[in-house]
Biopython code that builds the backbone (N, CA, C, O; Angstrom):
import numpy as np
from Bio.PDB.StructureBuilder import StructureBuilder

atoms = [
    (1, "MET", "N", (-0.103, 21.317, -1.486)),
    (1, "MET", "CA", (0.525, 20.620, -0.713)),
    (1, "MET", "C", (2.001, 21.201, -0.114)),
    (1, "MET", "O", (2.908, 21.394, -0.923)),
    (2, "ASP", "N", (2.153, 21.393, 0.898)),
    (2, "ASP", "CA", (2.964, 22.399, 1.300)),
    (2, "ASP", "C", (4.488, 21.324, 1.429)),
    (2, "ASP", "O", (4.255, 20.146, 1.698)),
    (3, "PRO", "N", (5.737, 21.664, 1.271)),
    (3, "PRO", "CA", (6.734, 21.086, 0.860)),
    (3, "PRO", "C", (7.070, 20.635, 2.286)),
    (3, "PRO", "O", (7.943, 19.766, 2.273)),
    (4, "GLU", "N", (6.566, 21.021, 3.721)),
    (4, "GLU", "CA", (6.663, 20.150, 4.996)),
    (4, "GLU", "C", (5.888, 18.817, 4.994)),
    (4, "GLU", "O", (6.382, 17.777, 5.431)),
    (5, "ALA", "N", (4.407, 18.920, 4.379)),
    (5, "ALA", "CA", (3.420, 18.075, 4.170)),
    (5, "ALA", "C", (4.110, 17.149, 3.201)),
    (5, "ALA", "O", (4.301, 16.001, 3.601)),
    (6, "ALA", "N", (4.440, 17.410, 2.210)),
    (6, "ALA", "CA", (4.883, 16.092, 0.923)),
    (6, "ALA", "C", (6.015, 15.510, 1.616)),
    (6, "ALA", "O", (6.029, 14.289, 1.769)),
    (7, "ARG", "N", (7.047, 16.283, 2.092)),
    (7, "ARG", "CA", (8.057, 15.497, 3.061)),
    (7, "ARG", "C", (7.821, 14.429, 3.967)),
    (7, "ARG", "O", (8.447, 13.380, 4.114)),
    (8, "SER", "N", (6.603, 14.956, 4.673)),
    (8, "SER", "CA", (6.104, 13.945, 5.528)),
    (8, "SER", "C", (5.663, 12.654, 5.010)),
    (8, "SER", "O", (6.095, 11.514, 5.179)),
    (9, "ALA", "N", (4.414, 13.263, 4.141)),
    (9, "ALA", "CA", (4.133, 12.460, 3.545)),
    (9, "ALA", "C", (4.999, 10.972, 2.587)),
    (9, "ALA", "O", (4.631, 9.822, 2.350)),
    (10, "ARG", "N", (5.902, 11.535, 2.351)),
    (10, "ARG", "CA", (6.834, 10.708, 1.184)),
    (10, "ARG", "C", (7.795, 9.994, 2.815)),
    (10, "ARG", "O", (7.690, 8.787, 3.030)),
    (11, "GLU", "N", (8.384, 10.604, 3.495)),
    (11, "GLU", "CA", (8.308, 9.578, 4.887)),
    (11, "GLU", "C", (7.859, 8.433, 5.283)),
    (11, "GLU", "O", (8.418, 7.337, 5.318)),
    (12, "SER", "N", (6.363, 8.891, 5.711)),
    (12, "SER", "CA", (5.286, 7.790, 6.244)),
    (12, "SER", "C", (5.505, 6.731, 4.999)),
    (12, "SER", "O", (6.051, 5.665, 5.283)),
    (13, "LEU", "N", (5.124, 6.962, 3.686)),
    (13, "LEU", "CA", (5.679, 6.446, 2.744)),
    (13, "LEU", "C", (6.641, 5.263, 2.758)),
    (13, "LEU", "O", (6.498, 4.043, 2.832)),
    (14, "ASP", "N", (7.436, 5.903, 2.682)),
    (14, "ASP", "CA", (8.515, 5.069, 2.738)),
    (14, "ASP", "C", (8.731, 4.391, 4.344)),
    (14, "ASP", "O", (9.107, 3.219, 4.374)),
    (15, "LEU", "N", (8.586, 4.838, 5.171)),
    (15, "LEU", "CA", (8.552, 3.651, 6.276)),
    (15, "LEU", "C", (7.464, 2.536, 5.877)),
    (15, "LEU", "O", (7.982, 1.425, 5.769)),
    (16, "ALA", "N", (6.069, 2.567, 5.629)),
    (16, "ALA", "CA", (5.065, 1.675, 4.884)),
    (16, "ALA", "C", (6.022, 0.859, 4.275)),
    (16, "ALA", "O", (6.087, -0.314, 4.644)),
    (17, "PHE", "N", (6.705, 1.232, 3.489)),
    (17, "PHE", "CA", (6.909, 0.450, 1.944)),
    (17, "PHE", "C", (7.761, -0.901, 2.706)),
    (17, "PHE", "O", (7.703, -2.106, 2.461)),
    (18, "HIS", "N", (8.397, -0.287, 3.517)),
    (18, "HIS", "CA", (10.066, -0.755, 4.747)),
    (18, "HIS", "C", (9.599, -2.011, 5.151)),
    (18, "HIS", "O", (9.995, -3.146, 4.890)),
    (19, "MET", "N", (8.442, -1.480, 6.017)),
    (19, "MET", "CA", (7.327, -2.660, 6.669)),
    (19, "MET", "C", (6.848, -3.499, 5.626)),
    (19, "MET", "O", (6.710, -4.647, 6.051)),
    (20, "SER", "N", (6.597, -3.401, 4.648)),
    (20, "SER", "CA", (5.824, -4.151, 3.850)),
    (20, "SER", "C", (6.770, -5.106, 3.038)),
    (20, "SER", "O", (6.453, -6.206, 2.584)),
    (21, "ASN", "N", (7.959, -4.498, 2.942)),
    (21, "ASN", "CA", (8.796, -5.514, 2.318)),
    (21, "ASN", "C", (9.568, -6.355, 3.462)),
    (21, "ASN", "O", (10.255, -7.307, 3.091)),
    (22, "ILE", "N", (9.500, -6.099, 4.598)),
    (22, "ILE", "CA", (9.931, -7.047, 6.122)),
    (22, "ILE", "C", (8.702, -7.377, 6.089)),
    (22, "ILE", "O", (8.953, -7.728, 7.242)),
    (23, "LEU", "N", (7.576, -7.630, 5.928)),
    (23, "LEU", "CA", (6.707, -8.933, 6.045)),
    (23, "LEU", "C", (6.381, -9.533, 4.681)),
    (23, "LEU", "O", (5.391, -10.251, 4.536)),
    (24, "ASN", "N", (7.236, -9.232, 3.655)),
    (24, "ASN", "CA", (7.095, -9.983, 2.656)),
    (24, "ASN", "C", (5.734, -9.716, 1.619)),
    (24, "ASN", "O", (5.282, -10.730, 1.086)),
    (25, "THR", "N", (5.203, -8.671, 1.373)),
    (25, "THR", "CA", (3.969, -8.622, 1.392)),
    (25, "THR", "C", (3.743, -8.573, -0.562)),
    (25, "THR", "O", (2.724, -8.680, -1.245)),
    (26, "GLY", "N", (4.898, -8.410, -0.864)),
    (26, "GLY", "CA", (4.994, -8.163, -2.579)),
    (26, "GLY", "C", (4.112, -7.282, -3.126)),
    (26, "GLY", "O", (3.435, -7.490, -4.133)),
    (27, "LEU", "N", (4.124, -6.215, -2.403)),
    (27, "LEU", "CA", (3.311, -4.956, -2.690)),
    (27, "LEU", "C", (4.393, -3.689, -3.246)),
    (27, "LEU", "O", (5.287, -3.192, -2.562)),
    (28, "ASP", "N", (4.088, -3.365, -4.511)),
    (28, "ASP", "CA", (5.054, -2.181, -5.039)),
    (28, "ASP", "C", (4.775, -1.216, -4.112)),
    (28, "ASP", "O", (3.888, -1.229, -3.259)),
    (29, "ARG", "N", (5.754, -0.218, -4.382)),
    (29, "ARG", "CA", (5.565, 1.244, -3.506)),
    (29, "ARG", "C", (4.081, 2.170, -4.333)),
    (29, "ARG", "O", (3.300, 2.950, -3.788)),
    (30, "HIS", "N", (4.099, 1.907, -5.166)),
    (30, "HIS", "CA", (2.710, 2.930, -5.882)),
    (30, "HIS", "C", (1.424, 2.068, -5.233)),
    (30, "HIS", "O", (0.489, 2.599, -4.633)),
    (31, "SER", "N", (1.587, 0.455, -5.506)),
    (31, "SER", "CA", (0.297, 0.084, -4.720)),
    (31, "SER", "C", (-0.095, 0.041, -3.312)),
    (31, "SER", "O", (-1.234, -0.181, -2.902)),
    (32, "LEU", "N", (1.115, 0.308, -2.494)),
    (32, "LEU", "CA", (0.811, 0.315, -1.064)),
    (32, "LEU", "C", (0.198, 1.763, -0.862)),
    (32, "LEU", "O", (-0.583, 2.113, 0.023)),
    (33, "SER", "N", (0.846, 2.678, -2.100)),
    (33, "SER", "CA", (0.379, 4.196, -1.696)),
    (33, "SER", "C", (-1.360, 4.278, -2.056)),
    (33, "SER", "O", (-2.091, 5.124, -1.542)),
    (34, "ILE", "N", (-1.696, 3.535, -2.747)),
    (34, "ILE", "CA", (-2.965, 3.502, -3.407)),
    (34, "ILE", "C", (-3.952, 2.837, -2.311)),
    (34, "ILE", "O", (-5.022, 3.445, -2.268)),
    (35, "LEU", "N", (-3.877, 1.803, -1.460)),
    (35, "LEU", "CA", (-3.962, 1.126, -0.514)),
    (35, "LEU", "C", (-4.065, 1.752, 0.979)),
    (35, "LEU", "O", (-4.919, 1.379, 1.784)),
    (36, "ILE", "N", (-2.991, 2.852, 1.280)),
    (36, "ILE", "CA", (-3.086, 4.004, 2.098)),
    (36, "ILE", "C", (-4.077, 4.793, 1.889)),
    (36, "ILE", "O", (-4.835, 5.180, 2.777)),
    (37, "ALA", "N", (-4.176, 5.182, 0.366)),
    (37, "ALA", "CA", (-5.135, 6.178, 0.273)),
    (37, "ALA", "C", (-6.611, 6.041, 0.508)),
    (37, "ALA", "O", (-7.401, 6.918, 0.859)),
    (38, "LEU", "N", (-6.837, 4.743, 0.242)),
    (38, "LEU", "CA", (-8.107, 4.033, 0.297)),
    (38, "LEU", "C", (-8.527, 3.950, 1.931)),
    (38, "LEU", "O", (-9.566, 4.096, 2.574)),
    (39, "CYS", "N", (-7.402, 3.695, 2.170)),
    (39, "CYS", "CA", (-7.531, 3.620, 3.992)),
    (39, "CYS", "C", (-8.025, 5.135, 4.470)),
    (39, "CYS", "O", (-9.117, 5.182, 5.036)),
    (40, "ASP", "N", (-7.383, 6.225, 4.301)),
    (40, "ASP", "CA", (-7.258, 7.387, 4.626)),
    (40, "ASP", "C", (-8.668, 8.138, 4.398)),
    (40, "ASP", "O", (-8.919, 9.186, 4.993)),
    (41, "LEU", "N", (-9.745, 7.420, 3.327)),
    (41, "LEU", "CA", (-10.763, 7.573, 2.724)),
    (41, "LEU", "C", (-12.005, 6.718, 3.270)),
    (41, "LEU", "O", (-13.143, 6.664, 2.804)),
    (42, "GLY", "N", (-11.524, 6.134, 4.269)),
    (42, "GLY", "CA", (-12.534, 5.293, 4.841)),
    (42, "GLY", "C", (-12.728, 3.809, 4.633)),
    (42, "GLY", "O", (-13.338, 3.080, 5.415)),
    (43, "VAL", "N", (-12.196, 3.458, 3.588)),
    (43, "VAL", "CA", (-12.409, 2.025, 3.324)),
    (43, "VAL", "C", (-11.551, 0.946, 4.550)),
    (43, "VAL", "O", (-10.573, 1.132, 5.274)),
    (44, "ASN", "N", (-12.317, -0.015, 4.370)),
    (44, "ASN", "CA", (-11.996, -1.015, 5.136)),
    (44, "ASN", "C", (-10.569, -1.708, 5.094)),
    (44, "ASN", "O", (-10.294, -2.405, 4.117)),
    (45, "PRO", "N", (-9.765, -1.562, 5.994)),
    (45, "PRO", "CA", (-8.290, -2.175, 5.391)),
    (45, "PRO", "C", (-8.718, -4.159, 5.505)),
    (45, "PRO", "O", (-8.214, -4.978, 4.737)),
    (46, "GLU", "N", (-9.452, -4.427, 6.332)),
    (46, "GLU", "CA", (-9.715, -5.632, 6.266)),
    (46, "GLU", "C", (-10.272, -6.338, 4.822)),
    (46, "GLU", "O", (-10.127, -7.527, 4.537)),
    (47, "ALA", "N", (-10.929, -5.335, 4.000)),
    (47, "ALA", "CA", (-11.955, -5.584, 3.005)),
    (47, "ALA", "C", (-10.860, -5.375, 1.878)),
    (47, "ALA", "O", (-10.715, -6.019, 0.839)),
    (48, "LEU", "N", (-10.180, -4.376, 2.329)),
    (48, "LEU", "CA", (-8.795, -4.146, 0.773)),
    (48, "LEU", "C", (-8.012, -5.706, 0.794)),
    (48, "LEU", "O", (-7.914, -6.368, -0.239)),
    (49, "ALA", "N", (-7.456, -6.199, 2.175)),
    (49, "ALA", "CA", (-6.627, -7.000, 2.002)),
    (49, "ALA", "C", (-6.966, -8.183, 1.420)),
    (49, "ALA", "O", (-6.136, -8.889, 0.848)),
    (50, "ALA", "N", (-8.455, -8.535, 1.549)),
    (50, "ALA", "CA", (-9.432, -9.705, 0.856)),
    (50, "ALA", "C", (-9.498, -9.665, -0.226)),
    (50, "ALA", "O", (-9.438, -10.729, -0.844)),
    (51, "VAL", "N", (-9.681, -8.189, -1.064)),
    (51, "VAL", "CA", (-9.321, -7.933, -2.276)),
    (51, "VAL", "C", (-8.322, -8.392, -2.867)),
    (51, "VAL", "O", (-8.345, -9.274, -3.725)),
    (52, "VAL", "N", (-7.140, -7.684, -2.348)),
    (52, "VAL", "CA", (-5.833, -8.011, -2.918)),
    (52, "VAL", "C", (-5.117, -9.297, -2.837)),
    (52, "VAL", "O", (-4.122, -9.604, -3.495)),
    (53, "LYS", "N", (-5.988, -10.318, -1.591)),
    (53, "LYS", "CA", (-5.601, -11.423, -1.593)),
    (53, "LYS", "C", (-6.502, -12.271, -2.898)),
    (53, "LYS", "O", (-5.990, -13.117, -3.631)),
    (54, "GLU", "N", (-7.900, -11.823, -2.964)),
    (54, "GLU", "CA", (-8.509, -12.490, -4.324)),
    (54, "GLU", "C", (-7.981, -12.225, -5.239)),
    (54, "GLU", "O", (-7.812, -13.165, -6.015)),
    (55, "LEU", "N", (-7.432, -10.842, -5.669)),
    (55, "LEU", "CA", (-6.630, -10.796, -7.153)),
    (55, "LEU", "C", (-5.394, -11.786, -7.465)),
    (55, "LEU", "O", (-4.962, -12.403, -8.439)),
    (56, "ARG", "N", (-5.033, -11.585, -5.983)),
    (56, "ARG", "CA", (-3.603, -12.646, -6.377)),
    (56, "ARG", "C", (-3.833, -14.228, -6.901)),
    (56, "ARG", "O", (-3.194, -14.975, -7.643)),
    (57, "LYS", "N", (-4.863, -14.328, -6.262)),
    (57, "LYS", "CA", (-5.294, -15.878, -6.995)),
    (57, "LYS", "C", (-5.629, -15.679, -8.061)),
    (57, "LYS", "O", (-4.945, -16.346, -8.837)),
    (58, "GLU", "N", (-6.570, -14.913, -8.695)),
    (58, "GLU", "CA", (-6.720, -14.852, -10.041)),
    (58, "GLU", "C", (-5.713, -14.524, -10.867)),
    (58, "GLU", "O", (-5.433, -15.359, -11.728)),
    (59, "LYS", "N", (-5.203, -13.699, -10.837)),
    (59, "LYS", "CA", (-3.822, -13.297, -11.754)),
    (59, "LYS", "C", (-2.489, -13.908, -10.918)),
    (59, "LYS", "O", (-2.343, -13.681, -9.717)),
    (60, "PRO", "N", (-1.368, -14.855, -11.847)),
    (60, "PRO", "CA", (-0.162, -15.541, -11.332)),
    (60, "PRO", "C", (0.529, -14.000, -11.273)),
    (60, "PRO", "O", (-0.053, -13.021, -11.741)),
    (61, "PRO", "N", (1.761, -13.933, -10.675)),
    (61, "PRO", "CA", (2.489, -12.793, -10.104)),
    (61, "PRO", "C", (3.345, -12.823, -11.950)),
    (61, "PRO", "O", (3.613, -13.830, -12.605)),
    (62, "SER", "N", (3.551, -11.536, -12.291)),
    (62, "SER", "CA", (4.015, -11.884, -13.795)),
    (62, "SER", "C", (5.725, -12.029, -13.886)),
    (62, "SER", "O", (6.082, -10.856, -13.783)),
    (63, "GLN", "N", (6.824, -12.768, -14.010)),
    (63, "GLN", "CA", (8.084, -13.435, -14.215)),
    (63, "GLN", "C", (8.843, -12.532, -14.910)),
    (63, "GLN", "O", (9.994, -12.817, -15.240)),
]
sb = StructureBuilder()
sb.init_structure("model")
sb.init_model(0)
sb.init_chain("A")
sb.init_seg("    ")
for serial, (resi, resn, name, xyz) in enumerate(atoms, 1):
    if name == "N":
        sb.init_residue(resn, " ", resi, " ")
    sb.init_atom(name, np.array(xyz, "f"), 0.0, 1.0, " ", f" {name:<3s}", serial, name[0])
structure = sb.get_structure()
């Protein structure tokens, strides 16, 4: 990846992470980047959201 593309990808992730924090999703930067990559590969975002919700029901957040 060229430096300009890397910078653009980093800025996009920063913006998405900022929006995620505003919406209080509880996603960390790494998890968010994985979800974005899956969407880029064509995975249905609504299905991903359902999976995240289901996983949160099964495992309480670590304290």
